[in-house]
C-alpha positions, 0 to 999 in steps of 0.5 A: 352318917354312914360308916360305908367303907365299900371298895373304891375303884375295882382296879385302883391304878388302871381305873384312876389313870383312865379317869385322870385321862378323861378329866384332862381331856374334858378340861381340854375339850370343854363340854365333851362328855366322857364315861368312867367305869370301875368304881363303887360309889356310895350314896349319895355320890354318882359313879363319875363324881366318886371316880373324879374325887378318888382320882384328884383328892389325896391327903395334900388336897383340902376338900370342902364337902357339900352337907348333902354329901355327908353320908359319904364322908367316911368313905371319902376320908377312907379312900382319899385321906383328904382333909375336910375344910371350909370352902375358903380353904378348899382346893377341891369342893364336891357338891350336889348343888352348885356352891357359892363360887365367891366363897371358894379360892379363886387363885391370884393373878400370879398363881391362878392354879391355886384356885379351887375346882368344883366337882359338881354332881348333876341330874344329867349331861344329856337332858335339860337346859341347853348352853353354847360354849365358846373359847379361844381357838374354837372354830364354832361353839359347842352345844351342851345339854345339862340338867341341874344347874341353877337358873341364873347359872349363866350370870354366875359363870360370867362373874367367874369368867370375868376373873380370868386367869383366876376363877373356878373350874367345874367338873360336871358329873352325872351317873357314869359321865363327866364333862368340864367347864374350865374358867376361860370358857364363855357360856350362854343359853342356847 
């Protein structure tokens, strides 16, 4: 494990606000990509995953770390103060691979907002498998291309979506780009 305490955001307030707006817009417009800037991400995190983590996690948000992210644990702890917990206790999870969604909190019908959000680092948001996203109020499906999801992702997502209004939200990160897949979105292979 590295003891990297390198800087986080170049301008902590402005960069965190910019990233927060990007995450909100990504959740409102599933599949649309946004670019983040002003971040110094430690290995193995990409800039987008590090920016989202610094923007959303703090000392009140229990965080699960994929073991593959362990090298950045000191940096994450220093910049967020988030308590590191088991998957079942996490409000946020960060992974270099899709964690078992069934192991995470999926909220309740009365309090769906208590579900976990996964910050998932991927190889690309511009190359790879193509998916069609559909949702309530959409005029037409949105085509997205994602590299790094498991082969059976569509069936995993169908099980997650069946829990709606409960379920897990995903924030997808690759390089300096992010996109989101809120739990209510329908996904199929293109």
